[in-house]
Backbone as numpy.savetxt, mean C-alpha at the origin, in Angstrom:
# Nx Ny Nz CAx CAy CAz Cx Cy Cz
-4.42 14.05 27.16 -4.82 13.56 25.83 -4.82 14.73 24.84
-4.11 14.58 23.69 -4.11 15.62 22.68 -5.50 15.74 22.05
-5.85 16.96 21.64 -7.15 17.17 21.02 -7.07 17.13 19.50
-5.88 16.93 18.97 -5.69 16.89 17.52 -4.52 15.95 17.20
-4.72 15.09 16.23 -3.73 14.07 15.89 -3.48 14.08 14.39
-2.21 13.88 14.01 -1.83 13.77 12.60 -1.09 12.45 12.40
-1.55 11.66 11.44 -0.99 10.33 11.19 -0.52 10.23 9.75
0.61 9.55 9.55 1.09 9.24 8.20 0.91 7.75 7.95
0.29 7.40 6.82 0.11 6.01 6.42 0.79 5.80 5.06
1.77 4.90 4.98 2.57 4.78 3.76 1.91 4.00 2.64
2.40 4.26 1.44 2.03 3.46 0.27 2.59 2.05 0.44
2.11 1.14 -0.38 2.55 -0.24 -0.29 2.54 -0.90 -1.66
3.35 -1.93 -1.77 3.39 -2.76 -2.98 2.74 -4.09 -2.64
1.66 -4.42 -3.32 0.95 -5.67 -3.06 1.31 -6.74 -4.08
1.10 -7.96 -3.70 1.33 -9.17 -4.52 2.81 -9.55 -4.56
3.70 -8.57 -4.71 5.16 -8.81 -4.77 5.47 -9.97 -5.73
4.85 -9.94 -6.86 5.04 -10.90 -7.96 4.46 -12.28 -7.64
4.90 -12.91 -6.55 4.58 -14.33 -6.34 3.52 -14.57 -5.27
2.93 -13.50 -4.72 1.96 -13.68 -3.64 0.68 -12.91 -3.87
-0.07 -13.27 -4.91 -1.30 -12.56 -5.23 -2.25 -12.55 -4.04
-2.58 -11.35 -3.57 -3.49 -11.12 -2.44 -2.93 -11.56 -1.09
-1.69 -12.08 -1.05 -1.17 -12.57 0.24 0.20 -12.01 0.61
0.80 -11.20 -0.25 2.10 -10.58 0.07 2.03 -9.08 -0.17
2.74 -8.33 0.65 2.85 -6.89 0.42 3.97 -6.32 1.26
4.50 -5.17 0.83 5.48 -4.48 1.66 5.24 -2.98 1.62
5.67 -2.32 2.68 5.44 -0.88 2.84 6.63 -0.09 2.31
6.34 1.10 1.80 7.35 2.03 1.31 7.52 3.18 2.30
8.68 3.82 2.26 8.89 5.02 3.07 8.05 6.18 2.55
7.94 6.26 1.24 7.16 7.30 0.58 6.72 6.77 -0.76
5.61 7.30 -1.28 4.72 8.34 -0.75 3.79 7.78 0.31
2.73 8.53 0.63 1.75 8.09 1.62 0.69 9.16 1.82
-0.24 8.89 2.72 -1.32 9.82 3.03 -1.17 10.35 4.45
-1.69 11.56 4.66 -1.74 12.13 6.00 -3.20 12.35 6.40
-3.54 11.92 7.58 -4.89 12.07 8.12 -4.81 12.88 9.41
-5.65 13.88 9.51 -5.72 14.71 10.71 -7.11 14.57 11.32
-7.16 14.32 12.61 -8.44 14.24 13.31 -8.39 15.13 14.55
-9.55 15.68 14.90 -9.64 16.52 16.09 -11.04 16.39 16.66
-11.17 16.67 17.93 -12.50 16.66 18.56 -13.31 17.87 18.12
-14.63 17.73 18.08 -15.54 18.83 17.81 -16.71 18.75 18.78
-17.46 19.80 18.88 -18.54 19.87 19.87 -19.72 18.99 19.52
-20.11 18.95 18.23 -21.28 18.17 17.83 -20.91 16.68 17.77
-21.85 15.78 18.11 -21.55 14.35 18.07 -21.42 13.83 16.64
-20.67 12.74 16.51 -20.54 12.07 15.22 -19.25 12.41 14.49
-18.90 11.51 13.57 -17.70 11.68 12.74 -18.07 12.39 11.44
-17.30 13.41 11.08 -17.49 14.11 9.80 -16.14 14.30 9.13
-16.15 14.28 7.80 -14.95 14.60 7.02 -15.11 16.03 6.52
-14.21 16.90 6.92 -14.34 18.31 6.59 -13.50 18.76 5.40
-12.47 18.00 5.07 -11.58 18.43 3.99 -10.85 17.23 3.39
-10.72 17.24 2.05 -9.88 16.27 1.34 -9.05 17.05 0.34
-7.74 16.84 0.34 -6.87 17.53 -0.61 -6.05 16.50 -1.39
-5.57 16.92 -2.56 -4.64 16.11 -3.32 -5.25 15.04 -4.20
-6.61 15.00 -4.30 -7.24 13.93 -5.11 -8.11 14.47 -6.23
-8.01 15.79 -6.46 -8.72 16.37 -7.60 -10.22 16.27 -7.53
-10.78 16.25 -6.33 -12.22 16.20 -6.18 -12.85 14.85 -6.45
-12.06 13.79 -6.48 -12.59 12.46 -6.82 -13.17 11.70 -5.64
-12.83 12.09 -4.43 -13.25 11.32 -3.26 -14.39 12.00 -2.52
-15.34 11.20 -2.00 -16.51 11.78 -1.33 -16.20 12.20 0.11
-16.88 13.25 0.55 -16.80 13.68 1.94 -17.71 12.85 2.83
-18.69 12.17 2.24 -19.62 11.37 3.02 -18.89 10.20 3.69
-19.02 10.10 4.99 -18.27 9.13 5.78 -18.45 7.70 5.28
-19.69 7.30 5.01 -19.97 5.92 4.64 -19.50 5.56 3.23
-19.10 6.54 2.44 -18.63 6.28 1.08 -17.14 6.53 0.93
-16.48 6.90 2.01 -15.05 7.24 1.98 -14.27 6.15 2.74
-13.18 5.68 2.18 -12.45 4.58 2.81 -11.97 4.92 4.21
-11.41 6.10 4.39 -10.93 6.50 5.72 -12.09 6.68 6.68
-13.15 7.33 6.22 -14.31 7.56 7.07 -15.03 6.28 7.44
-15.22 5.39 6.46 -15.91 4.12 6.70 -15.15 3.28 7.72
-13.82 3.19 7.54 -13.00 2.40 8.46 -13.06 2.98 9.87
-12.93 4.30 9.97 -12.95 4.94 11.28 -14.31 4.79 11.96
-15.39 4.86 11.17 -16.73 4.71 11.74 -16.95 3.30 12.29
-16.43 2.28 11.58 -16.55 0.91 12.08 -15.77 0.74 13.39
-14.62 1.41 13.49 -13.85 1.37 14.74 -14.62 2.03 15.87
-15.22 3.18 15.61 -15.99 3.88 16.64 -17.18 3.03 17.11
-17.82 2.34 16.18 -18.92 1.45 16.57 -18.43 0.34 17.48
-17.30 -0.23 17.12 -16.72 -1.32 17.93 -16.40 -0.84 19.35
-15.93 0.40 19.46 -15.53 0.95 20.75 -16.71 1.55 21.53
-17.88 1.62 20.89 -19.02 2.26 21.53 -18.83 3.76 21.69
-18.15 4.37 20.70 -17.79 5.80 20.78 -18.41 6.62 19.66
-19.53 6.16 19.09 -20.12 6.90 17.96 -20.69 8.25 18.39
-20.87 8.45 19.69 -21.36 9.74 20.18 -20.27 10.80 20.16
-19.02 10.38 20.03 -17.90 11.31 20.04 -18.00 12.25 18.85
-17.72 13.51 19.09 -17.63 14.47 17.99 -16.21 14.51 17.46
-16.02 14.06 16.21 -14.68 14.00 15.61 -14.76 14.52 14.18
-13.84 15.40 13.82 -13.74 15.81 12.42 -12.42 15.33 11.85
-12.46 14.99 10.57 -11.31 14.37 9.90 -10.93 15.15 8.65
-9.63 15.30 8.43 -9.10 15.83 7.18 -8.26 14.73 6.54
-8.37 14.60 5.22 -7.62 13.60 4.47 -6.74 14.33 3.46
-5.45 14.14 3.57 -4.51 14.79 2.65 -3.79 13.71 1.85
-4.21 13.55 0.59 -3.62 12.55 -0.29 -2.25 13.05 -0.75
-1.22 12.34 -0.35 0.16 12.72 -0.71 0.78 11.67 -1.62
-0.08 10.92 -2.31 0.40 9.88 -3.21 -0.50 9.80 -4.43
0.01 9.24 -5.52 -0.80 9.16 -6.74 -2.08 8.38 -6.52
-3.15 8.86 -7.12 -4.48 8.24 -6.99 -4.64 7.19 -8.08
-5.05 5.97 -7.71 -5.22 4.91 -8.69 -3.92 4.44 -9.29
-2.88 4.35 -8.46 -1.54 4.07 -8.94 -1.11 2.62 -8.78
-1.89 1.82 -8.05 -1.43 0.48 -7.72 -0.48 0.47 -6.54
-0.50 1.55 -5.75 0.37 1.67 -4.58 -0.44 1.70 -3.28
-1.66 1.19 -3.33 -2.45 1.09 -2.10 -2.96 2.42 -1.59
-3.41 3.29 -2.49 -3.90 4.61 -2.07 -5.10 4.49 -1.14
-6.08 3.68 -1.51 -7.27 3.53 -0.65 -6.92 2.85 0.66
-5.97 1.91 0.62 -5.54 1.23 1.84 -4.88 2.21 2.79
-4.03 3.09 2.27 -3.35 4.08 3.11 -4.36 4.99 3.79
-5.38 5.40 3.06 -6.41 6.27 3.65 -7.16 5.53 4.76
-7.53 4.28 4.50 -8.25 3.50 5.51 -7.40 3.29 6.75
-6.14 2.96 6.54 -5.21 2.77 7.66 -5.04 4.07 8.44
-4.83 5.16 7.72 -4.66 6.44 8.39 -5.89 6.85 9.19
-7.07 6.55 8.66 -8.31 6.90 9.35 -8.46 6.19 10.68
-8.25 4.86 10.69 -8.42 4.12 11.95 -7.29 4.41 12.92
-6.08 4.57 12.39 -4.94 4.86 13.26 -5.12 6.22 13.96
-5.54 7.23 13.19 -5.69 8.56 13.75 -6.77 8.61 14.83
-7.91 7.98 14.56 -9.00 7.98 15.54 -8.59 7.21 16.79
-7.92 6.09 16.62 -7.45 5.31 17.76 -6.48 6.12 18.63
-5.60 6.86 17.98 -4.66 7.71 18.71 -5.39 8.84 19.43
-6.37 9.43 18.76 -7.11 10.54 19.35 -7.84 10.11 20.62
-8.32 8.87 20.62 -9.07 8.35 21.77 -8.17 7.77 22.86
-6.87 7.98 22.71 -5.96 7.51 23.74 -5.46 6.10 23.53
-5.54 5.60 22.31 -5.04 4.29 21.91 -5.70 3.13 22.68
-7.02 3.00 22.57 -7.70 1.89 23.25 -7.37 0.53 22.66
-6.98 0.48 21.37 -6.62 -0.78 20.73 -5.16 -0.78 20.33
-4.55 -1.98 20.32 -3.21 -2.13 19.79 -3.27 -2.01 18.26
-2.14 -1.71 17.67 -2.07 -1.49 16.23 -2.65 -2.68 15.45
-2.25 -3.88 15.78 -2.69 -5.07 15.05 -4.21 -5.22 15.10
-4.82 -4.74 16.18 -6.27 -4.89 16.34 -7.06 -3.91 15.47
-6.36 -2.96 14.84 -7.01 -2.01 13.93 -7.19 -2.60 12.53
-6.50 -3.71 12.26 -6.47 -4.27 10.91 -7.85 -4.57 10.33
-8.76 -5.24 11.06 -10.07 -5.57 10.46 -10.84 -4.33 9.99
-10.75 -3.24 10.74 -11.50 -2.04 10.38 -10.90 -1.37 9.14
-9.57 -1.39 9.05 -8.92 -0.82 7.87 -9.23 -1.64 6.61
-9.27 -2.96 6.75 -9.59 -3.82 5.60 -11.02 -3.55 5.12
-11.94 -3.36 6.05 -13.32 -3.03 5.68 -13.38 -1.71 4.91
-12.55 -0.76 5.33 -12.51 0.53 4.65 -12.04 0.39 3.22
-10.96 -0.37 3.01 -10.46 -0.53 1.64 -11.43 -1.33 0.78
-12.18 -2.20 1.40 -13.11 -3.05 0.64 -14.14 -2.23 -0.14
-14.54 -1.09 0.39 -15.53 -0.29 -0.34 -14.93 0.35 -1.58
-13.59 0.38 -1.67 -12.94 0.96 -2.84 -12.78 -0.04 -3.97
-12.36 -1.28 -3.63 -12.12 -2.24 -4.72 -12.99 -3.48 -4.67
-13.85 -3.58 -3.64 -14.81 -4.66 -3.59 -14.28 -5.99 -3.08
-13.00 -6.05 -2.71 -12.42 -7.31 -2.24 -11.93 -7.17 -0.80
-12.04 -8.27 -0.05 -11.61 -8.28 1.34 -10.24 -8.95 1.40
-9.21 -8.13 1.32 -7.85 -8.66 1.38 -6.94 -7.61 2.01
-5.84 -8.08 2.61 -5.01 -7.20 3.44 -3.61 -6.98 2.89
-3.38 -7.31 1.61 -2.00 -7.24 1.11 -1.49 -5.81 0.96
-2.36 -4.82 0.89 -1.94 -3.42 0.98 -2.12 -2.88 2.39
-3.25 -3.19 3.00 -3.60 -2.63 4.31 -2.61 -3.06 5.38
-2.29 -4.35 5.44 -1.43 -4.86 6.51 -0.04 -4.23 6.50
0.67 -4.18 5.36 1.97 -3.53 5.39 1.88 -2.03 5.66
0.85 -1.36 5.16 0.70 0.06 5.42 0.52 0.32 6.91
-0.23 -0.54 7.57 -0.47 -0.39 9.01 0.73 -0.85 9.84
1.23 -2.03 9.55 2.22 -2.68 10.41 3.66 -2.47 9.97
3.85 -2.13 8.70 5.19 -1.99 8.16 5.79 -3.32 7.76
6.95 -3.25 7.08 7.69 -4.44 6.70 7.13 -5.16 5.49
7.59 -6.40 5.32 7.06 -7.30 4.31 6.12 -8.25 5.03
4.88 -8.31 4.58 3.84 -9.04 5.31 3.30 -10.19 4.46
3.15 -11.35 5.10 2.49 -12.50 4.49 1.14 -12.68 5.14
0.09 -12.76 4.34 -1.25 -13.02 4.86 -1.58 -14.49 4.57
-1.51 -15.33 5.60 -1.80 -16.75 5.40 -3.24 -16.97 4.99
-4.15 -16.17 5.60 -5.57 -16.30 5.30 -6.21 -14.93 5.44
-6.80 -14.42 4.36 -7.38 -13.08 4.38 -8.64 -13.01 5.23
-9.49 -14.02 5.15 -10.73 -13.98 5.92 -10.46 -13.98 7.42
-9.44 -14.70 7.84 -9.07 -14.75 9.25 -8.10 -13.63 9.63
-7.58 -12.92 8.62 -6.55 -11.89 8.82 -5.39 -12.45 9.65
-4.96 -13.63 9.23 -3.81 -14.29 9.86 -2.56 -13.75 9.16
-1.98 -12.66 9.71 -0.90 -11.94 9.05 0.42 -12.11 9.82
1.52 -12.11 9.07 2.84 -12.33 9.66 3.88 -11.49 8.95
4.68 -10.76 9.73 5.79 -10.02 9.15 6.96 -10.95 8.87
7.59 -10.76 7.72 8.70 -11.60 7.30 10.03 -10.88 7.54
11.08 -11.65 7.59 12.42 -11.08 7.77 12.81 -10.27 6.52
13.50 -9.16 6.74 13.96 -8.31 5.64 15.48 -8.33 5.60
16.10 -8.83 4.54 17.56 -8.82 4.45 18.10 -7.39 4.47
19.25 -7.23 5.07 19.85 -5.90 5.16 20.12 -5.32 3.78
19.77 -4.06 3.61 20.07 -3.36 2.36 19.01 -3.45 1.29
17.94 -4.19 1.51 16.93 -4.37 0.48 16.20 -3.05 0.20
16.16 -2.66 -1.06 15.51 -1.42 -1.49 14.57 -1.72 -2.65
13.64 -0.80 -2.86 12.72 -0.92 -3.99 12.79 0.33 -4.86
12.75 0.11 -6.15 12.54 1.19 -7.11 11.12 0.99 -7.64
10.29 2.01 -7.51 8.89 1.90 -7.93 8.59 3.02 -8.91
8.12 2.64 -10.08 7.79 3.63 -11.11 6.29 3.66 -11.33
5.72 4.84 -11.25 4.29 5.02 -11.52 4.12 5.74 -12.85
3.75 5.02 -13.92 3.42 5.68 -15.19 1.99 6.21 -15.10
1.78 7.41 -15.49 0.48 8.06 -15.29 -0.52 7.62 -16.35
-0.87 6.34 -16.29 -1.94 5.76 -17.11 -2.93 5.14 -16.15
-4.16 5.00 -16.56 -5.21 4.53 -15.66 -5.40 3.03 -15.75
-5.32 2.38 -14.60 -5.68 0.96 -14.47 -6.56 0.86 -13.23
-7.83 0.54 -13.40 -8.74 0.43 -12.27 -8.65 -0.96 -11.64
-8.54 -1.02 -10.32 -8.37 -2.29 -9.62 -9.52 -3.25 -9.92
-10.75 -2.73 -9.89 -11.91 -3.60 -10.16 -11.80 -4.22 -11.55
-11.39 -3.42 -12.54 -11.28 -3.92 -13.91 -10.11 -4.90 -14.03
-9.01 -4.60 -13.32 -7.84 -5.48 -13.38 -8.13 -6.84 -12.76
-9.06 -6.90 -11.82 -9.45 -8.18 -11.23 -10.38 -8.94 -12.16
-11.20 -8.21 -12.91 -12.18 -8.86 -13.79 -11.53 -9.66 -14.90
-10.35 -9.23 -15.36 -9.74 -9.91 -16.51 -9.03 -11.20 -16.11
-8.89 -11.45 -14.81 -8.16 -12.63 -14.36 -8.97 -13.90 -14.55
-8.35 -14.91 -15.11 -9.00 -16.20 -15.28 -9.10 -16.92 -13.94
-10.21 -17.60 -13.71 -10.38 -18.37 -12.49 -9.80 -19.79 -12.63
-9.37 -20.12 -13.82 -8.80 -21.44 -14.07 -7.30 -21.33 -14.27
-6.55 -22.05 -13.45 -5.09 -22.05 -13.52 -4.62 -23.49 -13.61
-3.67 -23.75 -14.49 -3.19 -25.12 -14.66 -2.41 -25.58 -13.43
-2.42 -26.87 -13.21 -1.68 -27.45 -12.10 -0.19 -27.13 -12.24
0.30 -27.14 -13.45 1.72 -26.84 -13.70 2.08 -25.44 -13.21
1.21 -24.46 -13.50 1.47 -23.09 -13.07 1.36 -22.94 -11.56
0.40 -23.64 -10.94 0.26 -23.59 -9.48 1.52 -24.12 -8.81
2.05 -25.22 -9.33 3.26 -25.81 -8.76 4.44 -24.84 -8.90
4.58 -24.25 -10.08 5.68 -23.32 -10.31 5.58 -22.09 -9.43
4.37 -21.52 -9.32 4.17 -20.34 -8.49 4.37 -20.65 -7.02
3.93 -21.82 -6.58 4.12 -22.22 -5.18 5.60 -22.32 -4.85
6.37 -22.89 -5.77 7.82 -22.98 -5.57 8.46 -21.61 -5.49
8.01 -20.69 -6.33 8.56 -19.33 -6.31 8.21 -18.60 -5.02
6.98 -18.77 -4.54 6.58 -18.14 -3.28 7.41 -18.67 -2.12
7.54 -19.98 -2.06 8.34 -20.58 -0.98 9.80 -20.15 -1.08
10.32 -20.11 -2.29 11.70 -19.69 -2.49 11.93 -18.25 -2.09
10.96 -17.39 -2.38 11.09 -15.97 -2.02 11.13 -15.81 -0.50
10.21 -16.48 0.19 10.17 -16.38 1.67 11.45 -16.94 2.27
11.91 -18.09 1.78 13.15 -18.67 2.29 14.34 -17.77 2.01
14.35 -17.16 0.83 15.43 -16.24 0.48 15.49 -15.04 1.41
14.31 -14.52 1.81 14.27 -13.41 2.76 14.91 -13.81 4.09
14.50 -14.96 4.60 14.98 -15.39 5.92 16.47 -15.74 5.91
16.95 -16.28 4.81 18.35 -16.66 4.74 19.25 -15.56 4.18
18.64 -14.43 3.79 19.42 -13.37 3.18 20.05 -13.81 1.87
19.41 -14.73 1.18 19.93 -15.30 -0.07 19.36 -14.52 -1.25
20.10 -13.51 -1.69 19.60 -12.64 -2.76 19.46 -13.39 -4.08
20.31 -14.37 -4.29 20.21 -15.17 -5.51 18.91 -15.95 -5.55
18.54 -16.53 -4.42 17.28 -17.27 -4.35 16.09 -16.33 -4.50
16.17 -15.15 -3.89 15.11 -14.15 -4.06 14.95 -13.82 -5.54
16.06 -13.59 -6.21 16.02 -13.23 -7.62 15.43 -14.34 -8.48
15.82 -15.59 -8.20 15.30 -16.71 -8.99 13.82 -16.94 -8.74
13.35 -16.48 -7.58 11.96 -16.73 -7.18 10.98 -15.65 -7.60
11.46 -14.46 -7.89 10.57 -13.33 -8.18 10.03 -13.40 -9.62
9.29 -14.45 -9.90 8.72 -14.62 -11.23 7.26 -15.03 -11.09
6.38 -14.16 -11.55 4.94 -14.40 -11.49 4.50 -15.06 -12.79
4.07 -16.31 -12.70 3.66 -17.05 -13.89 2.14 -17.12 -14.03
1.40 -16.49 -13.11 -0.06 -16.57 -13.14 -0.72 -15.22 -13.41
-0.44 -14.22 -12.59 -1.16 -12.94 -12.68 -0.50 -11.98 -13.67
0.81 -11.83 -13.58 1.51 -10.87 -14.44 1.24 -11.09 -15.93
1.29 -12.33 -16.43 1.02 -12.52 -17.86 -0.36 -12.04 -18.30
-1.32 -12.03 -17.37 -2.68 -11.60 -17.72 -2.83 -10.07 -17.63
-2.13 -9.46 -16.70 -2.31 -8.02 -16.47 -1.32 -7.14 -17.24
-0.25 -7.72 -17.73 0.79 -6.92 -18.39 0.23 -6.10 -19.55
-0.80 -6.63 -20.21 -1.39 -5.95 -21.36 -1.99 -4.59 -20.99
-2.32 -4.41 -19.70 -2.93 -3.15 -19.25 -1.92 -2.03 -19.07
-0.63 -2.37 -19.06 0.41 -1.39 -18.76 1.31 -1.23 -19.97
1.26 -0.09 -20.64 2.11 0.11 -21.81 3.59 0.04 -21.45
4.36 -0.64 -22.31 5.82 -0.75 -22.18 6.25 -1.53 -20.94
5.36 -2.37 -20.41 5.72 -3.11 -19.20 6.94 -4.01 -19.41
6.91 -4.82 -20.46 7.99 -5.79 -20.63 9.33 -5.11 -20.93
9.30 -4.00 -21.66 10.54 -3.24 -21.88 11.08 -2.70 -20.56
10.16 -2.25 -19.72 10.57 -1.70 -18.42 11.13 -2.79 -17.52
10.50 -3.93 -17.54 10.98 -5.06 -16.73 12.37 -5.49 -17.18
12.58 -5.57 -18.46 13.90 -5.96 -18.98 14.95 -4.92 -18.59
14.60 -3.64 -18.70 15.55 -2.59 -18.34 15.94 -2.68 -16.87
14.97 -2.98 -16.02 15.24 -3.09 -14.58 16.17 -4.26 -14.28
15.90 -5.40 -14.86 16.72 -6.59 -14.61 18.12 -6.40 -15.19
18.19 -5.82 -16.37 19.51 -5.58 -16.99 20.35 -4.61 -16.16
19.67 -3.72 -15.42 20.38 -2.73 -14.60 20.75 -3.28 -13.23
20.35 -4.53 -12.94 20.78 -5.14 -11.69 19.70 -5.46 -10.69
18.42 -5.27 -11.05 17.34 -5.58 -10.12 17.29 -7.08 -9.84
16.91 -7.42 -8.61 16.71 -8.83 -8.26 15.51 -9.40 -9.00
14.51 -8.56 -9.20 13.30 -8.96 -9.90 12.42 -7.76 -10.08
11.45 -7.87 -11.00 10.60 -6.73 -11.34 9.23 -7.26 -11.73
8.17 -6.58 -11.26 6.82 -7.00 -11.61 5.84 -5.85 -11.38
4.56 -6.17 -11.47 3.50 -5.17 -11.32 3.20 -4.97 -9.83
3.06 -3.72 -9.44 2.68 -3.41 -8.06 1.16 -3.42 -7.95
0.63 -4.35 -7.17 -0.82 -4.46 -7.04 -1.46 -4.72 -8.37
-2.51 -3.95 -8.67 -3.20 -4.08 -9.95 -2.54 -3.24 -11.04
-1.48 -2.48 -10.69 -0.84 -1.60 -11.64 -1.52 -0.24 -11.65
-1.02 0.70 -12.42 0.04 0.56 -13.41 1.47 0.65 -12.87
1.63 0.90 -11.54 2.99 1.01 -11.01 3.74 -0.30 -11.17
5.05 -0.17 -11.35 5.95 -1.31 -11.54 7.03 -1.21 -10.48
7.29 -2.31 -9.77 8.31 -2.27 -8.73 9.48 -3.18 -9.12
10.65 -2.83 -8.60 11.83 -3.68 -8.74 12.52 -3.75 -7.39
12.75 -4.96 -6.90 13.51 -5.13 -5.66 14.99 -5.17 -6.00
15.78 -4.50 -5.14 17.20 -4.33 -5.42 18.03 -4.58 -4.16
19.30 -4.88 -4.36 20.18 -5.27 -3.26 20.71 -4.09 -2.46
20.55 -2.86 -2.96 21.05 -1.68 -2.26 20.37 -0.43 -2.80
20.56 0.66 -2.09 20.00 1.94 -2.54 20.62 2.37 -3.86
21.93 2.15 -3.98 22.63 2.56 -5.20 22.10 1.81 -6.42
21.89 0.50 -6.25 21.34 -0.29 -7.36 19.91 0.16 -7.67
19.13 0.43 -6.63 17.74 0.86 -6.84 17.69 2.18 -7.60
18.60 3.09 -7.30 18.63 4.37 -8.01 18.97 4.16 -9.48
19.94 3.29 -9.76 20.32 2.99 -11.15 19.17 2.32 -11.89
18.55 1.34 -11.23 17.42 0.62 -11.83 16.27 1.57 -12.11
15.96 2.43 -11.14 14.87 3.38 -11.30 15.06 4.31 -12.48
16.28 4.77 -12.67 16.56 5.68 -13.78 16.37 4.98 -15.12
16.76 3.70 -15.20 16.58 2.95 -16.44 15.10 2.69 -16.72
14.33 2.41 -15.66 12.89 2.23 -15.83 12.24 3.53 -16.30
12.66 4.62 -15.70 12.11 5.93 -16.02 12.35 6.31 -17.48
13.51 5.93 -18.00 13.87 6.29 -19.38 12.86 5.74 -20.39
12.31 4.56 -20.10 11.36 3.93 -21.01 10.15 4.84 -21.22
9.63 5.39 -20.14 8.41 6.20 -20.24 8.70 7.62 -20.69
9.87 8.12 -20.35 10.26 9.44 -20.87 10.37 9.36 -22.39
10.98 8.29 -22.89 11.11 8.12 -24.34 9.75 7.98 -25.02
8.80 7.37 -24.31 7.45 7.18 -24.85 6.56 8.39 -24.61
7.12 9.43 -24.01 6.39 10.66 -23.69 5.16 10.40 -22.81
5.35 9.51 -21.84 4.32 9.23 -20.83 4.83 9.74 -19.48
4.06 10.62 -18.86 4.46 11.15 -17.56 4.59 10.01 -16.56
5.59 10.11 -15.69 5.78 9.08 -14.69 6.42 9.67 -13.44
6.28 8.94 -12.33 6.89 9.34 -11.07 7.71 8.17 -10.55
8.91 8.47 -10.07 9.82 7.45 -9.57 10.00 7.59 -8.06
9.89 6.47 -7.35 10.10 6.44 -5.90 11.18 5.41 -5.58
12.17 5.84 -4.82 13.22 4.95 -4.34 13.06 4.85 -2.83
12.89 3.64 -2.32 12.58 3.49 -0.90 13.13 2.19 -0.34
13.61 2.24 0.88 13.88 1.00 1.60 12.54 0.44 2.06
12.53 -0.77 2.55 11.30 -1.34 3.08 10.98 -0.63 4.39
9.81 -0.01 4.45 9.40 0.75 5.63 8.95 -0.22 6.73
9.70 -0.28 7.82 9.38 -1.23 8.88 8.47 -0.65 9.96
8.17 0.65 9.88 7.34 1.28 10.92 5.86 1.23 10.59
5.51 1.29 9.30 4.10 1.35 8.92 3.51 2.69 9.28
2.23 2.70 9.62 1.54 3.95 9.96 2.11 4.51 11.27
2.30 5.82 11.28 2.91 6.46 12.45 2.17 7.74 12.83
2.16 8.01 14.12 1.63 9.26 14.66 2.73 10.31 14.51
2.51 11.31 13.66 3.53 12.33 13.42 3.14 13.67 14.04
2.21 13.64 14.99 1.78 14.84 15.67 2.93 15.42 16.49
3.10 16.73 16.41 4.02 17.45 17.30 3.27 18.64 17.87
3.81 19.22 18.93 3.14 20.40 19.51 3.09 21.52 18.51
4.14 21.63 17.66 4.15 22.68 16.63 3.06 22.43 15.60
2.92 21.14 15.22 1.88 20.79 14.26 0.50 21.11 14.78
0.25 20.75 16.03 -1.05 21.01 16.63 -1.35 22.49 16.67
-0.35 23.30 17.05 -0.56 24.74 17.11 -0.82 25.31 15.73
-0.03 24.87 14.74 -0.19 25.35 13.38 -1.57 25.01 12.81
-1.99 23.74 13.00 -3.28 23.30 12.49 -4.43 24.01 13.17
-4.28 24.27 14.46 -5.36 24.94 15.19 -5.55 26.37 14.71
-4.41 27.03 14.42 -4.49 28.42 13.94 -5.01 28.46 12.52
-4.49 27.51 11.68 -4.87 27.50 10.25 -6.28 27.08 10.03
C-alpha cells in the first residue's frame, strides 16, 4: 500500500443548457489535484491549500474536500487514521466549472485510494455530493458525478443519486470560456423563479429528450436543435456581461449549441470536432478581449475517465523530499 497518493479531479460543465441540476459533463482540463499521506497523529488534517488566493479554509469541517473525506472516513470506521491532505487548485475559483465539486471528488477519491480502495468509485458519490453541498447549499450531483465518473452524466433523481452515463458521439468537443467576472452560485440560484409555465416545461422537456436521443444516435443536427434552454438561461444571462454576443459568435462559428456552464460566468459551446471547437473558442474569446475583460479559454474533448489516481513512484519521492 502506498503511503502517499495524488489524485486529479476534473472540472465539469453542469446543466448543459437543457438539464438544470440533472445533466453534466467532465472536461480534460482544468481540474484540481489532491495529495494525501499517512501521518502519526490520528485524524484528518488539511496542511496546505494553493491556487485559491487564501479564500478556502484549512478547517476540515468547513472545506469541501475535507468535509467529504471526513464523511467517508466515518462511513468506513477509519476516523482514527492519521491522514494529512494538500489541496492544489488548478482551475479558476468561482468559475461555474465545478471548482468545489472537483475538490470534494478529489478528497474522497484520494482517501479511498490511500486506504487501499475499500469502496468502488460509484460508491464515493454520496460523500462527494455532501462535500459540495457545504459550498453552494444544494444537494445535487450535476458537477460531482461527471467529475468523479467522467463522461456525460444524467441524474434521474438527485436525492437517490440515480446517475447514468450517456453515450458520447465520436469527435464531440467543448469550447469553454471563463470571463473573469464574479457570479456566486448561491446568488445565481436565488434569482430563479419557482414558477414556470406549462408551455416552457413542455418545450424544455422536448429539448432534453432530443439532446439525449441525439447523443445515442450520433445525430448532431438533433443535438443542435435541442441545445436551447428556455427556462434557466433567460433568467441568468443578465449576470454575465456580453453573454448573448458570445453565444451568437459561437453559433455563427459552427457550434452545435452554446449556453451557461453551471451558474456561470463560464460559457460552453459543444462542437462537432476539435478544429471547430478551436475556431469557436477564438470567436468567443474575441468578445471579451474587445471588452477588455480578462478571460480564459479551454478546449477539451469530453473526459470519459473522471477522477484519476496520478500517483507515480517519482511523484511520491518528490513529494516526500519536498
